[in-house]
Every structure is written in C-alpha cells, then in structure tokens.
C-alpha positions in Angstrom: -10.0 11.6 -3.3 -7.9 14.2 -5.2 -4.1 13.8 -4.6 -2.7 16.9 -2.9 0.0 18.7 -4.9 2.6 18.2 -2.2 1.9 14.5 -1.8 4.9 12.1 -2.0 5.2 8.3 -1.7 7.3 7.2 1.2 8.7 3.8 2.1 9.0 3.4 5.9 11.3 0.7 7.3 11.2 -0.3 11.0 13.9 -2.8 11.8 14.3 -5.1 14.7 17.0 -7.6 15.5 15.1 -10.4 13.7 12.2 -8.5 12.0 11.6 -5.8 9.5 8.2 -4.0 9.4 7.5 -1.8 6.3 4.9 0.4 4.8 4.3 2.5 1.7 2.4 5.8 2.4 1.1 8.7 0.4 2.0 11.7 2.6 1.1 15.3 2.3 0.9 18.2 4.8 -2.7 17.3 5.5 -2.9 13.5 5.5 -1.0 10.2 5.6 -2.6 7.4 3.6 -1.4 3.8 3.9 -1.1 2.1 0.6 0.6 -1.1 1.7 2.1 -2.6 4.9 3.8 -5.8 5.9 6.6 -7.4 7.8 9.4 -9.9 7.5 9.5 -12.0 10.7 12.0 -14.5 12.2 14.8 -13.2 10.0 17.7 -15.6 10.3 15.5 -18.5 11.3 14.4 -21.5 9.2 10.8 -20.6 9.9 10.8 -17.1 8.5 7.6 -15.3 7.5 6.8 -12.6 5.0 3.4 -11.0 4.9 2.0 -7.9 3.2 -1.5 -6.5 2.5 -2.9 -3.3 1.0 -5.0 -0.7 2.7 -8.2 -2.7 2.1 -6.8 -5.8 3.8 -6.2 -7.7 0.6 -3.3 -10.1 1.1 -0.5 -9.3 -1.4 2.0 -11.8 0.0 2.0 -14.5 2.6 5.0 -16.8 2.7 6.5 -19.1 5.2 10.2 -19.6 4.2 13.6 -18.9 5.5 14.8 -15.2 5.3 18.5 -15.5 5.9 19.1 -11.8 6.7 17.9 -8.2 6.4 19.4 -7.9 2.9 17.1 -10.7 1.7 14.2 -9.0 3.4 14.9 -5.8 1.6 15.1 -7.6 -1.7 11.8 -9.3 -1.0 10.2 -5.9 -0.3 11.7 -4.5 -3.5 10.1 -7.3 -5.5 6.8 -6.8 -3.8 6.8 -3.1 -4.6 7.7 -3.8 -8.2 4.7 -6.2 -8.6 2.1 -4.6 -6.3 -1.0 -3.0 -7.8 -3.7 -0.9 -6.1 -7.3 -1.9 -5.9 -8.1 -0.1 -9.2 -5.4 -2.1 -11.0 -2.9 0.7 -11.3 0.7 0.0 -10.3 1.8 0.9 -6.8 3.7 4.2 -7.1 7.4 4.0 -6.5 8.6 5.7 -3.3 10.7 8.8 -3.6 12.2 8.7 -0.1 12.8 6.1 2.6 12.4 6.6 6.3 14.2 4.5 8.9 13.4 4.1 12.6 16.6 4.5 14.6 16.3 3.7 18.3 19.4 5.6 19.5 21.5 8.2 17.8 23.7 8.9 20.7 24.6 12.3 21.9 25.3 13.8 18.5 22.2 12.8 16.6 19.1 14.1 18.4 17.1 15.4 15.4 15.6 13.5 12.5 17.9 14.0 9.5 18.8 12.9 5.9 21.4 10.1 6.0 24.8 10.8 4.5 28.3 9.5 5.1 28.8 11.6 8.3 25.5 10.5 9.8 26.3 6.8 9.1 29.6 7.2 10.9 27.9 8.8 13.9 25.4 6.0 13.9 28.2 3.4 13.9 29.7 5.2 16.9 26.4 5.4 18.7 25.7 1.6 18.3 27.3 1.0 21.8 24.2 2.7 23.3 21.7 0.3 21.7 23.6 -2.9 20.6 20.3 -4.8 20.3 18.8 -2.2 17.9 21.3 -0.1 16.0 23.4 -2.7 14.2 20.3 -4.3 12.4 19.1 -0.7 11.6 22.5 0.1 10.0 22.4 -3.1 8.0 18.9 -2.2 6.7 20.1 1.3 5.7 23.0 -0.1 3.8 20.9 -2.7 2.0 18.2 -0.1 1.2 20.9 2.2 -0.3 22.1 -0.7 -2.5 18.6 -1.8 -3.5 17.1 1.6 -4.0 20.0 3.6 -5.4 19.4 7.3 -5.7 16.6 7.5 -3.2 17.1 9.8 -0.2 17.1 8.0 3.1 16.0 9.7 6.4 16.9 8.7 9.9 14.0 9.0 12.4 15.2 8.8 16.0 13.2 7.5 19.0 15.2 9.8 21.2 14.3 13.0 19.3 11.0 13.4 21.1 12.8 13.5 24.5 15.7 15.7 23.4 14.2 18.7 25.4 13.8 16.9 28.7 14.4 19.3 31.6 17.7 18.9 33.4 16.0 17.5 36.5 14.8 14.5 34.4 17.6 14.3 31.9 20.7 14.4 34.1 21.8 11.2 35.7 23.3 11.2 39.1 26.9 10.5 38.0 30.0 12.7 37.8 30.2 15.7 35.5 33.1 14.0 33.6 30.9 11.1 32.7 27.9 13.3 31.8 30.2 15.2 29.4 30.6 11.9 27.5 26.9 11.6 26.8 25.8 9.6 29.8 22.3 11.0 30.4 18.6 10.0 30.1 17.7 9.8 26.4 14.3 8.1 26.5 12.8 5.9 23.8 9.5 5.0 22.0 9.5 8.6 20.9 8.0 7.9 17.5 5.2 6.0 19.2 4.6 9.0 21.5 4.7 11.4 18.5 2.1 9.2 16.7 -0.2 9.4 19.8 0.1 13.2 19.8 -0.6 13.3 16.1 -3.8 11.3 16.7 -4.9 13.6 19.6 -4.6 16.6 17.2 -3.6 20.3 17.8 -5.0 20.5 21.3 -3.5 17.7 23.4 -4.3 17.5 27.1 -2.0 19.6 29.3 -1.0 16.5 31.4 -0.7 13.3 29.4 0.8 10.0 30.3 1.6 7.5 27.5 2.1 3.9 28.5 3.8 2.1 25.6 3.6 -1.5 26.7 5.0 -4.3 24.6 8.0 -6.5 24.6 9.8 -3.2 25.2 7.9 -0.9 27.5 8.1 2.7 28.7 6.0 5.3 30.4 6.3 9.0 29.3 5.0 12.1 30.9 4.0 14.8 28.4 3.1 18.4 29.3 1.4 20.4 26.6 2.8 18.2 23.9 6.4 18.0 25.2 8.1 15.1 27.0 9.1 16.1 30.5 10.1 12.7 31.9 10.2 9.1 30.7 11.1 5.8 32.3 13.9 4.5 30.0 17.3 6.1 30.6 20.7 5.9 28.8 19.6 2.7 27.0 16.3 0.9 26.2 17.1 -1.6 29.0 16.0 0.7 31.9 12.6 1.6 33.4 9.8 -0.8 33.9 10.0 -4.6 33.7 9.8 -5.7 30.1 9.5 -9.0 28.1 13.2 -10.0 28.4 14.7 -6.8 29.8 15.1 -6.2 33.5 14.2 -2.5 33.6 15.6 -0.6 36.6 17.9 -2.8 38.7 20.0 -2.2 41.7 23.5 -1.6 40.3 24.8 -3.5 43.3 23.4 -6.7 41.6 25.6 -6.1 38.6 28.6 -5.4 40.8 28.0 -8.6 42.8 27.8 -10.6 39.6 31.1 -9.1 38.4 32.9 -9.6 41.6 31.5 -12.9 42.9 30.4 -14.7 39.8 33.0 -13.4 37.3 30.5 -12.0 34.9 32.0 -9.9 32.1 30.3 -7.1 30.1 28.9 -9.5 27.4 27.5 -11.8 30.1 25.8 -8.9 31.9 24.4 -7.5 28.6 23.0 -10.9 27.8 21.5 -11.2 31.2 19.8 -7.8 31.4 18.6 -7.7 27.8 17.7 -11.4 27.0 17.2 -13.4 30.1 15.4 -11.0 32.5 12.0 -9.3 32.7 8.9 -11.5 32.5 10.9 -14.2 30.7 13.4 -14.4 33.5 10.7 -14.3 36.2 8.5 -16.9 34.6 11.1 -19.2 33.0 8.5 -19.6 30.2 9.3 -16.7 27.8 8.2 -13.1 27.3 4.9 -13.5 25.4 2.1 -12.2 27.5 -0.4 -14.4 25.8 1.6 -17.5 26.7 1.9 -16.3 30.3 -1.8 -15.7 30.5 -2.5 -19.3 29.3 0.0 -20.7 31.9 -1.0 -18.5 34.8 -3.9 -20.5 36.3 -1.6 -23.4 37.1 1.9 -21.7 37.1 2.8 -19.5 40.0 5.9 -18.1 38.3 3.8 -17.0 35.3 1.3 -15.3 37.6 4.1 -13.6 39.4 5.7 -12.3 36.1 2.3 -10.8 35.1 1.8 -9.3 38.5 5.3 -7.8 38.7 4.9 -6.3 35.2 1.6 -4.6 36.0 3.0 -3.5 39.4 6.1 -2.0 37.8 4.0 -0.1 35.2 1.6 1.1 37.9 4.4 2.5 40.0 5.9 4.3 37.1 2.6 5.8 36.0 2.2 7.1 39.6 5.7 8.6 39.4 4.8 10.4 36.2 1.6 11.7 37.8 3.8 13.2 40.4 6.1 14.7 37.7 3.1 16.3 36.0 1.4 17.4 39.3 -1.6 15.4 38.2 -2.9 13.8 35.1 -5.7 14.6 32.5 -5.4 11.6 30.3 -3.6 8.2 30.2 -3.1 6.5 26.9 -2.3 2.8 26.6 -0.5 1.7 23.4 1.9 -1.0 22.2 1.1 -4.7 21.8 0.2 -5.3 25.5 -1.2 -1.9 26.0 -3.6 -2.2 23.1 -4.6 -5.9 23.4 -4.4 -7.0 27.0 -7.5 -5.6 28.8 -6.6 -7.5 32.0 -3.2 -5.8 32.2 -4.9 -2.4 31.8 -7.4 -3.3 34.5 -4.7 -4.4 36.9 -2.6 -1.3 36.3 -5.5 1.1 36.7 -7.0 -0.7 39.7 -3.9 0.4 41.6 -4.4 4.0 40.7 -7.9 4.4 42.2 -6.3 6.6 44.9 -5.8 9.3 42.3 -9.3 8.9 40.9 -8.5 6.7 37.9 -11.4 4.4 37.3 -12.1 2.1 34.3 -15.5 1.1 32.8 -15.0 -2.7 32.9 -17.1 -3.4 29.8 -15.6 -0.6 27.7 -12.1 -1.7 28.7 -12.8 -5.3 27.6 -14.3 -4.1 24.3 -11.5 -1.5 23.8 -14.2 1.1 23.3 -12.8 4.6 24.0 -12.8 6.1 26.4 -12.3 3.0 28.6 -12.5 5.1 31.7 -15.7 5.3 33.8 -17.8 8.4 33.8 -16.7 9.1 37.4 -13.0 8.8 36.6 -11.0 11.9 37.4 -9.0 11.5 34.1 -9.7 10.1 30.7 -8.2 6.7 29.9 -7.9 5.6 26.3 -6.4 2.8 24.1 -4.7 4.1 20.9 -2.7 2.2 18.3 1.0 3.0 18.0 1.6 4.2 14.4 5.4 4.4 14.4 5.6 3.6 10.7 3.2 6.3 9.7 5.2 8.8 11.9 8.4 7.7 10.1 6.7 8.4 6.8 5.7 11.9 7.9 9.2 12.8 9.0 10.7 11.4 5.8 8.2 13.5 3.8 9.1 16.6 5.7 12.9 16.1 5.2 12.7 14.8 1.6 15.3 16.7 -0.4 13.0 17.1 -3.4 10.7 19.2 -1.1 13.6 21.4 0.0 14.7 22.2 -3.6 
C-alpha cells in the first residue's frame, strides 16, 4: 500500500500505576496502521513482564524479568524500537511525535494539547483529581522527554470527550463556591468512547450507549456523537461497581468512617480505590476470570459478579432514560469484550425496554450479538485507546502545523 503524503509515525504510550502499554502507528488523515504494539506489566514487581509483537503477530520481545520503574520500561521500549524491523526486513521507522493518555487534566486542561512547561505544571496541580493515574503518567512523560529528546509530546485526555456535557449532567449538587473550584462531573474512558465512534464511522446512531467494562468501568450516553451523560464523576472512583473501586457510595458511609472509625483521607482513598468493588465484596480479588472459577462454590464470588452486573444494568437503564431511548449498545473493555456471561446477565435485565441477545452470537462474539427481534442493536467492539492517542498526536504534531 502506498504511504500517504501526510503519514507520520507515532509512538502512543498508555500508562497505568504498574503498567505501560505502547504502540507505534503510521497515521494519516485516512488511516491508522499498527506497526508494533506491546506492554510492560507488573512494573515495580520482581515478576515483571515485557512483551511486544508486530502487526502480523510476530513476537518481537517476550521477557519475564523485574522492571523497577516506568523509566526502565521507557528505556526497554527505546531499545526495542531501535532494533525492530518490519516483515520485509526494513528498520522500523522512528516516531516523530509521542502521544500520552492522561486520565484527568483537571478544570484547566480539557482539550488534547502539545505538552510544554505550562501544561506540565497544570498536570501536576491536577494530580489530586486522579492520584492513581496522573503521577505515573507524569513520570512517563518526563522519562519519554529524556529518552526521546526533541520529539514533540502530546497529552490526550480521557476527560476531553465529556467536556461538553450539558449542565444538567455536568453540575454536581454542591454549593456554587465549590463548583467554582472545579468540582463537577468530568467523566472518563473518553479515548475509548472516541475509538468506538471512530469504528462506527461518520453516521453514528443517534442514541448510543457505550459500556466500557474492565477493572475500571463506566457507562456513557452519546447523542449524535456527543457525550451527554456518563457514570463517572469528579474522579474515576465513582459510577458503577468496579474491580477494586466502590463506584457510587452513600457519602454517609465515609462520614461514619471518619467520625466513628477515625479514618483519615489516605485511609478513605485506599478503601474506595483499592479494597472495594468486586475485590472488596468477594475477598478474592478483582479479576473476573478468577471470580468465575470460584463462583460455583463461593457465595461471595457469586455475589460480587451479580452486584457488578446489576450495577451496570441499572446505569445503562439510567442512560436510556437520559437519551429517551436507545438505538445501539456497545460493550467494550476487558470484561465487556470477553465475558459473554456478564453481557447476558446485563442484557437479560433490560428485556423490558426490548433488548434481547442472540445467545449463540453472544457467546461467539459475532456482531451483532442482539437477536433479530431486539428493539436496539447490541455489539461488542474492541477499545482502541492507543490508536486514538496516535490519531490525536498526529493531528497536533507541530511538524504538521508548520
């Protein structure tokens, strides 16, 4: 295939607290081609893992060794890029721009942008909104600046997709003085939502619900391509029950813990982010596969799964109300894409609105997974956050603006 004249090679970095996903893409206005992808897992643990493969699935690296920190992960990625060759034997082209996923930019950063000193300072100030996600992302940016000097770096925000929420969904029921300090609904998984819309093309359904279900989970109502409501709020802790996060919780519970159990802010944060959700309910952890294995003989594991599906079902129903109906439901994320039983349990509780799955197509993940008689289309689509990061980085690359 002839390379488009406007094509650029982009490195996309998607950082987590103990992981770093990456990909190299050739991006133009008309297409996004994956050249290489991989991940560094269990960063900071003795049992770290580093894996990469090319677009044809050839394994380029597969190592089980300690990765002390994100800096070492960046160095490992740099070495891989220096040595990698394409299927025809030519050297992997060097990236000209790097895109970073940033979960929360706070009230000042709501649009994807080129990173400079001022943006870094704003990101540091916004870290209080997402302490699980922003500090690792900041460290990755700094390490990438050091390892790839001279390359432009672009911040791609999960909150950008939701920046235009109507006031009825955006405003939280607190005082005007607090709202003026940036306390509002921001919404997350925006890059995932954007990637779903990119897949659906130029004519998305008028009333779309995206269920991004993984260790972090959220439900978003999209009208004619624009987010109009979403389950997460000020932080990625709110909304539906998640792997280790509690989702929406009566604030009185937190007040009780402060007053009667002497919890401080750090203890509350640890509780709601690390020891709640399906992990807290089951006592076994947050991995849905492990819970499925334990469920036949473990009542708490069964309850955790049931509560997760119940929580998601209720939130989808709320988004149907927000949209005054629904034309399409898309499941994505690790659980949304791979757990057919969860999809079935969620949709079984939506039969009142006319949602009906085809059992065989659902198990085979053969789109559409909805039955012919269903009043709305139900699909399973892969979340392509990294490709979406690459597209934004391409669009904002300074060399294109010159």
